[in-house]
C-alpha positions as CSV (number, residue, x, y, z in Angstrom):
1,M,-90.5,20.9,71.7
2,F,-87.0,22.8,70.6
3,S,-84.3,21.1,68.7
4,F,-80.3,21.6,69.0
5,K,-80.6,22.8,65.4
6,Q,-82.7,25.6,66.5
7,L,-80.6,26.1,69.6
8,E,-77.4,26.4,67.2
9,A,-79.4,28.8,65.1
10,L,-79.6,31.3,68.2
11,Y,-76.3,30.8,69.7
12,W,-74.7,31.7,66.4
13,I,-77.1,34.7,65.2
14,A,-76.0,36.0,68.9
15,T,-72.4,35.3,68.9
16,L,-71.9,36.7,65.3
17,G,-74.3,39.3,65.0
18,G,-76.4,38.6,62.3
19,F,-78.4,35.7,60.7
20,A,-76.2,35.9,57.4
21,A,-73.2,35.3,59.5
22,A,-74.7,32.6,61.3
23,A,-75.8,30.7,58.1
24,R,-72.5,30.4,57.0
25,K,-71.1,29.6,60.1
26,L,-73.8,26.5,60.1
27,N,-73.1,25.6,56.4
28,T,-76.7,26.2,55.6
29,T,-79.2,29.2,54.1
30,Q,-80.1,32.6,55.7
31,S,-83.8,31.5,55.4
32,A,-83.3,28.0,57.1
33,V,-81.7,29.9,59.9
34,S,-84.9,32.2,59.9
35,K,-87.2,29.0,59.8
36,R,-85.3,27.6,63.2
37,I,-85.7,30.7,65.0
38,K,-89.2,31.0,63.7
39,E,-89.9,27.9,65.1
40,L,-88.1,28.2,68.3
41,E,-90.3,31.6,68.9
42,S,-93.6,29.3,68.1
43,S,-92.5,26.9,70.6
44,F,-92.5,29.4,73.5
45,D,-94.8,31.9,71.9
46,T,-92.4,34.8,72.9
47,A,-90.2,36.9,70.5
48,L,-86.5,36.3,70.8
49,F,-85.2,38.9,68.4
50,D,-86.2,42.7,68.5
51,R,-87.7,43.0,64.9
52,D,-87.9,47.0,65.2
53,L,-84.0,47.1,64.5
54,R,-81.6,46.8,61.9
55,Q,-79.5,44.7,63.9
56,A,-80.1,40.8,65.5
57,R,-80.4,42.1,68.7
58,L,-81.8,39.6,71.4
59,T,-85.1,40.6,73.6
60,E,-84.9,40.1,77.4
61,K,-86.4,36.5,76.6
62,G,-84.0,35.8,74.2
63,E,-81.1,36.9,76.5
64,E,-82.5,34.1,79.1
65,L,-82.8,31.5,76.4
66,L,-79.5,32.0,74.8
67,M,-77.9,31.0,78.6
68,V,-80.0,27.9,78.8
69,A,-78.6,27.5,74.9
70,K,-75.3,27.6,75.8
71,R,-75.3,25.0,78.5
72,L,-77.0,22.9,76.6
73,L,-74.5,22.7,73.8
74,E,-71.6,22.8,75.6
75,Q,-73.4,19.5,77.6
76,R,-73.9,18.0,74.5
77,D,-70.5,18.6,73.0
78,A,-68.7,17.3,76.0
79,A,-71.0,14.3,76.0
80,V,-70.4,13.5,72.2
81,E,-66.7,14.1,73.0
82,Q,-66.8,11.6,76.2
83,F,-68.1,8.7,74.8
84,S,-67.3,8.7,71.3
85,K,-64.4,7.0,70.3
86,P,-61.4,9.3,68.3
87,E,-61.6,7.3,65.5
88,V,-65.4,8.1,65.1
89,V,-65.4,11.4,65.3
90,E,-66.3,13.4,62.8
91,R,-66.1,17.0,62.8
92,R,-64.0,20.1,61.0
93,L,-60.7,21.1,62.8
94,R,-59.7,24.9,61.9
95,I,-56.3,25.0,63.3
96,G,-54.3,28.7,62.2
97,V,-50.6,28.8,62.1
98,T,-48.0,31.0,61.1
99,E,-46.0,30.4,57.8
100,L,-42.8,29.1,59.7
101,T,-44.8,26.4,61.2
102,A,-46.6,25.6,58.0
103,M,-42.8,25.3,56.8
104,T,-41.7,23.0,59.3
105,W,-44.0,21.1,61.4
106,L,-47.2,21.4,60.3
107,P,-47.1,18.1,58.0
108,R,-46.2,16.3,61.0
109,L,-49.1,17.4,63.0
110,V,-51.5,16.7,59.9
111,K,-50.1,12.9,59.8
112,Q,-50.9,12.8,64.2
113,V,-54.3,14.2,63.4
114,R,-55.2,11.8,60.6
115,E,-53.8,8.8,62.2
116,H,-55.7,9.5,65.8
117,Y,-58.9,10.8,64.1
118,P,-59.5,9.6,60.5
119,K,-62.6,11.3,60.0
120,V,-61.7,14.8,61.3
121,V,-61.7,17.4,58.2
122,I,-58.9,19.0,58.6
123,E,-58.7,22.7,57.7
124,P,-55.4,25.0,58.3
125,D,-55.0,28.4,58.0
126,V,-51.8,29.9,57.3
127,D,-51.8,33.7,57.8
128,L,-50.2,36.7,59.9
129,S,-50.6,36.3,63.7
130,V,-52.5,39.2,64.1
131,S,-54.8,37.8,61.4
132,L,-55.2,34.5,63.1
133,R,-55.8,36.5,66.4
134,D,-58.9,38.3,65.0
135,K,-60.5,35.1,63.2
136,L,-59.8,33.6,67.3
137,L,-61.7,36.4,68.2
138,A,-64.1,36.1,65.7
139,D,-64.9,32.4,66.3
140,E,-64.0,31.7,62.5
141,I,-61.1,29.3,64.0
142,D,-60.8,26.9,66.5
143,A,-57.2,27.6,67.9
144,I,-54.1,29.2,66.5
145,I,-50.4,28.7,66.9
146,V,-48.3,31.7,67.2
147,P,-45.7,33.4,68.5
148,D,-46.2,35.0,72.2
149,A,-47.1,38.5,71.2
150,F,-50.5,39.1,72.6
151,A,-51.9,39.6,76.0
152,E,-55.3,38.6,75.5
153,S,-57.7,37.9,78.6
154,R,-59.7,36.1,76.5
155,F,-57.9,33.5,75.5
156,S,-56.3,30.7,76.9
157,V,-52.2,30.4,76.5
158,L,-50.7,26.8,76.0
159,P,-46.5,27.0,75.4
160,M,-45.3,25.3,72.1
161,G,-41.9,25.7,71.6
162,K,-39.2,28.4,70.7
163,V,-37.6,29.4,67.6
164,K,-33.7,30.7,67.8
165,S,-33.8,33.4,64.7
166,V,-30.1,35.2,64.1
167,W,-29.3,38.0,61.8
168,M,-28.5,36.4,58.4
169,A,-27.0,38.4,55.4
170,K,-25.8,37.6,52.0
171,P,-21.7,36.8,52.2
172,G,-19.8,39.7,51.6
173,L,-22.4,42.1,52.3
174,L,-21.0,43.1,55.5
175,P,-17.6,44.3,55.2
176,D,-16.0,41.8,58.3
177,T,-17.2,38.9,60.5
178,R,-16.3,40.7,63.6
179,V,-19.0,40.9,66.3
180,L,-21.3,44.1,65.7
181,R,-22.9,46.0,68.2
182,M,-26.3,46.7,67.4
183,H,-25.9,50.3,66.5
184,E,-23.5,49.3,64.2
185,L,-26.1,47.1,62.4
186,A,-28.3,49.6,62.2
187,Q,-26.5,51.2,59.9
188,Y,-27.2,48.7,57.1
189,T,-30.8,48.3,56.1
190,I,-32.8,45.9,57.8
191,L,-35.3,43.8,56.7
192,T,-38.1,43.2,59.1
193,Q,-41.3,40.9,59.0
194,G,-43.8,44.3,60.0
195,D,-46.6,45.0,62.5
196,K,-48.9,42.2,61.3
197,S,-45.9,39.7,62.3
198,G,-45.9,38.1,65.9
199,T,-42.1,38.1,65.7
200,G,-42.0,41.4,64.2
201,I,-44.1,42.5,67.0
202,I,-41.9,40.9,69.4
203,Y,-38.7,42.2,67.9
204,D,-39.8,45.6,67.3
205,R,-40.4,45.8,71.1
206,W,-36.9,44.5,71.5
207,F,-35.2,47.0,69.2
208,K,-37.0,50.0,71.3
209,S,-35.9,48.6,74.6
210,Q,-32.3,48.7,72.9
211,V,-32.7,52.3,71.7
212,V,-32.0,51.3,68.3
213,S,-33.6,52.8,65.3
214,P,-32.2,51.4,61.9
215,S,-31.7,54.3,59.7
216,N,-33.2,52.4,57.1
217,S,-35.5,49.2,56.7
218,I,-37.9,47.1,54.5
219,S,-40.5,45.7,56.2
220,C,-42.1,42.5,54.2
221,S,-44.8,40.3,55.6
222,S,-44.0,36.8,53.8
223,L,-41.2,35.0,55.4
224,V,-40.1,33.4,52.0
225,A,-39.8,36.7,50.3
226,L,-38.0,38.2,53.4
227,I,-35.7,35.2,52.9
228,G,-35.2,35.8,49.3
229,L,-34.4,39.6,50.0
230,T,-31.8,38.6,52.2
231,V,-30.3,35.9,49.9
232,S,-30.3,38.4,47.2
233,G,-28.5,40.9,49.6
234,M,-31.1,43.4,49.9
235,G,-29.9,43.8,53.6
236,V,-29.7,42.0,56.9
237,S,-32.4,40.4,58.9
238,Y,-33.7,38.1,61.7
239,L,-34.5,34.7,60.4
240,P,-34.8,31.3,62.0
241,H,-31.2,29.7,62.4
242,L,-31.8,26.2,62.3
243,C,-34.2,25.4,59.8
244,L,-32.2,27.8,56.9
245,R,-28.9,26.2,58.3
246,S,-28.6,24.6,54.6
247,L,-28.7,27.9,52.8
248,V,-25.5,28.8,55.6
249,E,-23.8,25.6,54.4
250,R,-24.4,26.5,50.5
251,G,-23.3,29.6,50.8
252,A,-26.5,31.8,50.1
253,L,-26.3,33.2,53.4
254,E,-23.9,33.8,56.5
255,V,-24.8,34.6,60.3
256,V,-24.1,37.9,61.6
257,E,-22.9,37.7,65.1
258,T,-24.4,40.3,67.2
259,T,-24.1,41.8,70.6
260,P,-26.5,41.6,72.3
261,A,-27.8,38.3,70.6
262,L,-31.3,37.9,69.4
263,P,-33.8,36.6,72.0
264,E,-35.7,33.7,71.2
265,I,-39.6,33.7,70.2
266,P,-41.7,31.5,71.9
267,Y,-44.7,30.2,70.1
268,V,-47.8,29.2,72.4
269,A,-51.1,27.9,71.4
270,L,-54.0,30.1,72.0
271,Y,-57.5,29.3,72.1
272,R,-60.9,30.8,73.4
273,G,-61.1,29.2,77.1
274,E,-65.0,29.3,76.9
275,R,-65.0,27.0,73.8
276,K,-62.4,24.6,74.5
277,S,-63.1,20.7,74.6
278,N,-61.4,17.7,75.0
279,F,-60.8,17.0,71.4
280,I,-59.4,20.6,71.1
281,S,-56.9,19.6,74.3
282,S,-56.0,16.4,72.3
283,I,-55.2,18.3,69.1
284,L,-53.0,21.0,71.1
285,M,-51.3,17.9,73.1
286,L,-50.5,16.5,69.4
287,A,-49.3,20.0,68.5
288,Q,-46.8,20.0,71.4
289,E,-45.3,16.8,70.5
290,C,-44.9,17.7,66.7
291,C,-43.4,21.2,68.0
292,E,-40.3,21.3,66.1
293,F,-38.7,24.4,64.4
294,S,-35.3,22.7,63.4
295,D,-35.9,21.2,59.9
296,L,-37.9,22.2,56.8
297,F,-40.6,20.0,55.8
298,Q,-40.8,17.4,58.6
299,I,-43.0,14.4,57.7
300,E,-41.6,10.6,57.1
301,D,-44.3,9.8,54.4
302,E,-46.6,11.5,51.9
303,V,-50.0,13.3,53.6
304,A,-52.8,13.1,52.0
305,G,-56.1,14.8,52.2
306,I,-55.3,17.8,54.3
307,G,-58.1,19.6,53.3
308,Q,-58.4,23.1,52.1
309,V,-55.5,24.8,52.9
310,H,-56.0,29.0,53.5
311,A,-53.4,31.0,52.4
312,G,-53.8,34.6,53.9
313,A,-50.5,37.0,54.0
314,S,-48.7,34.3,55.1
315,P,-46.3,34.4,57.8
316,F,-45.9,35.0,61.4
């Protein structure tokens, strides 16, 4: 007979394209993965992978068994989630967020997940939207929460919330406080978030729709660094309004009124539809309840044991 471990090895080798990648996914060694496949082949007395090729390519029988393996693994996961109480669910939660989410409501989400699923190991991955999308496509992450900048048919989409951004600058950088038209604003150095940021992608499309081309711009992938550059008077930038209002109140930044005003940025949760589970659905419902970009580091008390926080090229 065969085991779920053997079927998992087959599935992840086929999904990730190799024995080494499957071993990393399953937190085991490549030799252990190879052993499971050999046992599976022995059980059915047939080759599942073409050994004449350098890549891990399934044989015809291997393709047939892969379809069976996917169905059985999905049924197993559904049964475990359906009949397990939340407090006894043991698994990893790999969720990707942007820097703005990490700076605002991520602590609240971590607290909620730990209260509902105390045995779940939470692994937030803070990175650029484009990098998070690629990780989701590679099945390295369970779900991501990013600006709605991608039209990917392979993803299912769940609306989360909206961010109101405004133009900000160091007080006194601009000559007066009148409302500026976009072509007037474009005469100053514009600080942007670049083409790896979901917000940067959305606003770049919007600039083009306004037929506006800044005469000088600086692209920065980190939101924290972008705020620092703006506070230092290096240029004018679009920044989240509510969570930075304390900097405006302290006189470190001022809001630059423009016409037209910047559109709001919608945030969404993206996940692989074929990999969705009751557990991920519950997590995303908690995320919807927590999603609020109005204040920095939102939590009522200290959060402990978040798990390892991966810091890539930070922002959204």
